[in-house]
Every structure is written in structure tokens, then in C-alpha cells.
C-alpha positions in Angstrom: -0.7 12.0 13.7 0.2 14.8 11.3 2.0 14.0 8.1 5.7 13.5 8.6 6.9 15.8 5.8 7.1 19.6 6.1 7.3 19.9 2.4 4.3 19.2 0.2 4.5 17.3 -3.1 3.9 20.5 -5.2 6.9 22.2 -3.6 5.0 24.4 -1.2 5.6 24.2 2.6 3.2 23.9 5.4 3.5 25.2 9.0 4.8 22.7 11.5 1.7 23.0 13.5 -0.6 21.9 10.6 -2.6 18.8 11.6 -5.6 16.9 10.4 -9.0 18.1 11.5 -10.4 16.9 14.8 -12.3 14.1 13.0 -9.1 12.5 11.8 -7.1 13.2 14.9 -9.7 11.8 17.2 -9.6 8.5 15.3 -6.1 7.6 16.4 -7.5 5.0 18.7 -8.9 3.0 15.8 -8.4 2.8 12.1 -12.0 3.2 10.9 -12.2 7.0 11.1 -11.7 7.9 7.4 -15.1 6.6 6.5 -16.8 8.7 9.2 -15.0 11.7 7.8 -16.4 11.2 4.3 -20.0 10.9 3.2 -21.1 7.8 1.2 -21.7 10.0 -1.9 -18.1 11.0 -1.8 -18.7 14.6 -0.6 -16.3 15.7 2.1 -14.3 18.7 3.2 -11.2 16.5 3.8 -8.7 16.3 1.0 -5.5 18.3 1.7 -2.3 16.3 1.2 -1.5 16.6 4.9 -4.9 15.3 5.9 -4.6 12.4 3.5 -1.1 11.6 4.8 -2.5 11.7 8.3 -5.2 9.2 7.4 -2.5 6.9 5.9 -0.6 7.1 9.2 -3.5 5.5 10.9 -2.7 2.2 9.2 0.7 2.1 10.8 1.7 -1.2 12.2 -1.1 -3.1 10.5 -1.8 -5.7 7.9 -4.1 -5.1 4.9 -5.6 -8.2 3.3 -7.0 -8.8 -0.1 -10.6 -10.1 0.1 -13.1 -11.0 -2.7 -16.3 -11.2 -0.6 -17.9 -10.1 2.7 -17.1 -13.5 4.4 -13.4 -13.1 3.7 -13.6 -9.5 4.9 -15.0 -10.6 8.2 -12.3 -13.3 8.6 -9.6 -10.6 7.9 -11.2 -8.2 10.5 -11.5 -10.9 13.1 -7.8 -11.9 12.5 -6.7 -8.3 13.3 -6.3 -6.8 9.9 -6.2 -3.0 9.9 -8.0 -2.7 6.5 -9.1 -4.9 3.6 -8.6 -4.6 -0.1 -11.8 -5.3 -2.0 -11.3 -7.0 -5.4 -13.0 -9.6 -7.5 -9.9 -11.7 -8.1 -6.8 -12.1 -6.0 -3.6 -11.5 -7.9 -2.9 -15.2 -8.2 -6.2 -15.7 -10.0 -5.5 -12.7 -12.3 -2.3 -14.4 -13.3 -3.9 -17.7 -13.8 -7.0 -16.6 -15.8 -5.4 -13.7 -17.7 -7.4 -11.2 -19.7 -7.9 -7.6 -18.9 -8.1 -6.9 -15.1 -10.3 -3.9 -14.2 -11.8 -2.1 -11.2 -14.2 -4.5 -9.3 -18.0 -4.2 -9.4 -19.1 -1.3 -7.1 -21.9 -3.5 -5.8 -19.4 -6.1 -4.5 -17.2 -3.4 -3.0 -20.2 -1.8 -1.2 -21.2 -5.3 0.2 -17.7 -5.5 1.7 -17.9 -2.0 3.1 -21.1 -2.9 4.8 -19.7 -6.1 6.2 -16.8 -4.7 8.2 -16.0 -1.7 10.5 -12.3 -1.4 9.4 -11.3 0.8 6.4 -11.8 -0.6 2.9 -9.5 -0.1 -0.1 -10.1 -0.9 -3.7 -7.9 -1.0 -6.8 -8.0 1.1 -10.0 -6.0 0.7 -13.2 -3.0 2.9 -13.7 -4.1 6.2 -15.3 -7.9 5.4 -15.1 -9.1 8.5 -13.2 -12.8 7.7 -13.9 -12.5 4.4 -12.0 -11.1 6.4 -9.1 -14.0 8.9 -9.4 -16.4 6.0 -9.1 -14.7 4.6 -6.0 -14.6 8.0 -4.3 -18.3 8.4 -5.0 -19.3 5.2 -3.3 -17.3 6.1 -0.2 -14.1 3.9 -0.3 -11.6 4.9 2.3 -8.4 4.4 0.2 -7.6 3.8 -3.5 -4.7 1.7 -4.8 -3.6 2.8 -8.3 -2.3 -0.7 -9.0 0.0 -2.4 -11.5 -1.9 -5.7 -10.7 -4.7 -4.5 -12.9 -4.2 -3.9 -16.6 -2.9 -0.3 -17.2 -5.4 2.1 -18.8 -2.7 4.7 -19.7 0.8 3.9 -20.7 2.1 7.4 -20.3 0.3 9.0 -17.4 -0.6 8.1 -13.8 -3.7 9.6 -12.1 -3.4 13.2 -10.8 -4.1 12.2 -7.2 -4.2 15.8 -5.9 -7.7 16.2 -7.4 -9.2 13.5 -5.1 -10.3 13.9 -1.5 -9.3 10.4 -0.4 -5.7 9.0 0.0 -4.0 6.9 -2.8 -1.4 4.2 -2.4 1.0 3.5 -5.3 3.7 0.9 -5.9 7.3 1.6 -6.5 10.5 -0.4 -7.2 12.9 2.5 -6.7 13.3 5.8 -4.9 12.8 7.8 -8.1 9.5 6.0 -8.9 8.3 6.5 -5.3 9.0 10.2 -5.4 7.3 10.6 -8.8 4.2 9.0 -7.3 4.3 11.2 -4.2 4.7 14.3 -6.5 1.4 13.2 -8.2 -0.3 13.1 -4.8 0.2 9.5 -3.4 -0.2 9.5 0.3 1.2 6.0 0.7 3.9 4.0 -1.1 4.3 0.2 -1.2 6.9 -2.1 -2.7 5.6 -3.7 -5.8 7.1 -7.1 -5.4 5.4 -9.6 -7.7 1.8 -10.0 -6.6 0.1 -13.3 -6.9 3.4 -15.4 -6.8 3.7 -16.1 -3.1 7.4 -15.3 -3.6 8.8 -12.5 -1.5 12.1 -12.1 -3.4 11.0 -9.1 -5.5 9.5 -7.3 -2.5 12.9 -7.8 -0.7 14.7 -6.5 -3.8 12.6 -3.3 -4.0 12.7 -2.6 -0.3 16.5 -2.9 -0.3 16.8 -0.8 -3.4 14.7 2.1 -2.0 16.6 2.0 1.4 20.0 2.0 -0.3 19.0 5.0 -2.5 17.8 6.9 0.6 21.0 6.2 2.4 22.9 7.4 -0.6 20.9 10.6 -0.8 21.2 11.3 2.9 25.0 11.8 2.5 24.8 14.3 -0.4 25.2 18.0 -0.5 22.5 20.2 -2.2 24.6 20.4 -5.3 24.9 16.6 -5.5 21.2 16.2 -4.8 20.3 18.4 -7.8 22.3 16.0 -10.0 20.9 12.9 -8.3 17.4 14.2 -8.8 18.0 14.4 -12.5 19.5 10.9 -12.5 16.6 9.2 -10.8 14.0 11.6 -12.5 12.6 12.8 -9.1 11.5 16.2 -8.0 14.4 17.9 -6.2 12.3 19.2 -3.2 11.0 15.8 -2.5 14.4 14.2 -2.8 15.9 16.8 -0.4 13.1 16.2 2.1 13.7 12.4 1.9 17.4 12.9 2.4 16.7 15.1 5.5 14.2 12.6 7.0 16.3 9.6 5.9 13.1 7.9 4.9 10.2 8.5 2.5 8.1 11.6 3.4 4.9 9.4 3.4 3.9 6.1 4.9 5.5 3.1 3.2 4.2 -0.5 3.0 5.6 -3.9 2.1 3.7 -5.8 -0.6 4.0 -8.4 -3.3 4.6 -12.1 -2.4 4.2 -11.8 1.4 2.7 -15.2 2.2 4.0 -16.4 5.6 4.6 -15.0 9.1 8.3 -15.3 8.4 7.9 -13.2 5.2 6.2 -10.5 7.2 8.9 -10.5 9.9 11.6 -10.4 7.2 10.2 -7.2 5.6 9.8 -5.7 9.1 13.5 -6.4 9.9 14.5 -4.9 6.6 13.2 -1.6 7.9 9.7 -1.2 6.3 8.3 2.0 7.9 6.2 1.0 10.9 5.4 -2.5 9.6 2.5 -2.1 7.2 1.8 -5.0 4.8 -0.5 -5.9 1.9 -1.2 -9.6 2.0 -3.1 -11.0 -0.9 -3.2 -14.5 -2.5 -1.0 -16.0 0.3 -3.8 -16.0 2.9 -7.0 -17.1 1.2 -5.3 -19.5 -1.2 -3.7 -21.4 1.8 -5.1 -24.4 3.6 -6.4 -22.5 6.7 -6.9 -18.8 5.8 -8.2 -17.7 9.2 -5.3 -19.2 11.1 -2.7 -17.9 8.6 -4.2 -14.4 8.7 -4.0 -14.3 12.5 -0.4 -15.6 12.4 0.7 -12.9 9.9 -0.8 -10.2 12.1 1.0 -11.6 15.1 4.3 -11.8 13.2 4.1 -8.1 12.4 3.6 -7.3 16.1 6.4 -9.7 17.3 8.7 -9.5 14.3 11.9 -9.4 16.4 11.0 -12.4 18.6 12.0 -15.6 16.9 10.3 -17.7 19.6 6.9 -16.1 19.0 7.5 -16.3 15.3 8.1 -20.1 15.6 4.9 -20.5 17.6 2.7 -18.6 15.2 4.2 -20.4 12.2 3.2 -23.9 13.5 0.4 -25.9 12.0 -0.9 -23.3 9.5 -2.0 -25.8 6.9 -0.7 -25.9 3.4 0.7 -22.6 2.1 -0.1 -21.4 -1.4 2.2 -23.3 -3.9 3.7 -20.1 -5.3 5.5 -19.3 -8.5 9.2 -19.0 -9.5 9.9 -15.5 -10.8 11.7 -15.9 -14.1 11.2 -15.2 -17.8 8.4 -17.8 -18.0 6.4 -16.2 -15.1 2.7 -16.6 -15.9 1.1 -13.2 -16.3 4.5 -11.6 -16.8 6.2 -9.2 -14.5 3.5 -6.8 -13.1 6.2 -4.7 -11.3 7.4 -3.4 -14.6 4.0 -1.6 -15.1 4.2 2.1 -14.3 6.4 4.9 -15.4 
């Protein structure tokens, strides 16, 4: 379960035998280990990039669901979610209500942490390192530096190397993904357009990253130097990505995934290991529990159309969804980030 990359984001290398401490390795049989490896006050000896990457690997093959209360968190856990994202408003409501979207109330987050045994994530605003410090202090398992919330800094992202717990960040291109990894992100997800129930942007971003990786994989070192400048990415991370023919950290699909077919589509497009963030599409549908179970099953059986047909039946009304155009309510969240 050690991190897939032999090159660390700061350019240093680590021995091939480097692996997470026993507490993290022993947790491979279940996803809830990160919390046992970190005290509730945020104190922990865990924190190297390879350990954080290893903890991210534990979510492989799973679905992460947005929840706004403990009841929804329990529904997600019973449906088979590998983790939950605790937030006060799902992205669709953030779009609908507008205003400044900030980190959720720590009390609400702690109630969700106490309600489930699976890992809990929470969002912070881009660049707001104090919100991240607060989440680390209350014992959150993973932090999402999210474009769904209103950015706090329009020039800088959080220096994620200074935190003990893993971060996930969104990306629309290979250059953006590698910049976030350079800052210390242990997980990368497609941005898509959260809160729309429309998977088209997630598909666009996944295809773009995959195409850029294929392009880099066929380049010489001299060409990679030039390409690194073009996409504004660190050379050592681009070279490692070209060698691996994938991102050097865990990657997720997110943004508009609302149906079992959407999840299977992203799987077949080559998302690394099949990890999904599912937000508004579950709990704004007619039967959240059944839809949640169906999406989890779709991730497992993504290459079996017969099973996909079965789990897609009688799910109740799906969220209405939004067309992504110049009049999109709330604007294009994917454009946030630099």
C-alpha cells in the first residue's frame, strides 16, 4: 500500500522499500484506519508525503458521498460508501442559495465523525490554511481544498506539506494536477461542475488529463523540459508521470456524477481504481438510500452492462440537474484555482 511514486513532490527521492508505518499498513482490510492513526486533537506522528499517499490509496475502489448530517452519513455508510464528505450545504444548494460558501461548522462535522466508522472528509476554501488547521485539530481524516467553496486567496493554494493529514484537490488538466501535487496534495480529482448533476465536465477533464499523460509518455527528456514549461508543471513530477503513464498519486472522478451509468462511464474512461465523489445527485434524488447503493454497485460492476441495468432500475426520480452554459447558476466553479 505504499505510495506509487518513487519521486516526492519536492523533488527528492525515497527508497523503494519506504512504506507507511504499521498502523497504516495494517488498515488495508478496511478504510477507517486513518482516524486511529491520528489523535482527536490533531497530534500525530504521521505526516510524510508517502504516508499520506498510502492513506489515500486506502480509498481505492470506493465511493465518497457528500452528507450534511449524521443521518445521511449513516445512510452512506450502510450503502457501502468508503468515506463521507461532511458539509453544511451540498453543491446544488450552494449554487441555488449563493453567497459566500465557507468551511462547515466544526460541531456538525464532529457529529458526523461520531456517527460513522468510515473516514470523514471536510472542505476548506482555496488558500484558507487556518480552516485546514481547524479541521486537522478536530481529527478529520482527509481535507478537500475545494473550488466548490468561495476561494479565500486568488493567488495561492494551501501549502499542504505543512499538514499531517492528506489533502485532495481538483484539477482540469495535467498541469493543474501536478501543481497541486507539488504543493503536497495526496489525491487529485476531476473538478467537473459540482451541483449540476451533469457529468459532461467531469468527462472533459478526465479525457484531457489522460490525453496529456499519453502525450508526455512518448516524449524524450528534452521534450519533457519544454512541455513542463508549457503546462507550468514541475519537471520531476511530469517525468515521473510520463514514466508511470498515470498520475503519481491517487485520482478520483467528481463533479456531476449522479447515476450508476455516470459512475460506470467514468470507470470505463480509465479513472484510477474507480474512486468517486458523489454529492447532490444522491441526497437530492427521490430515493437516496437506493441510489447510493446502486452507485456503489455500479463502481464494482462497471464493465457488466447487465448488472448496471439491474441496479439502475426503479431508483426514483433523479435530481433535475443543470445545463452547463454561460447562464449556469452559480457560475463555473471549475474555473476557480490557479
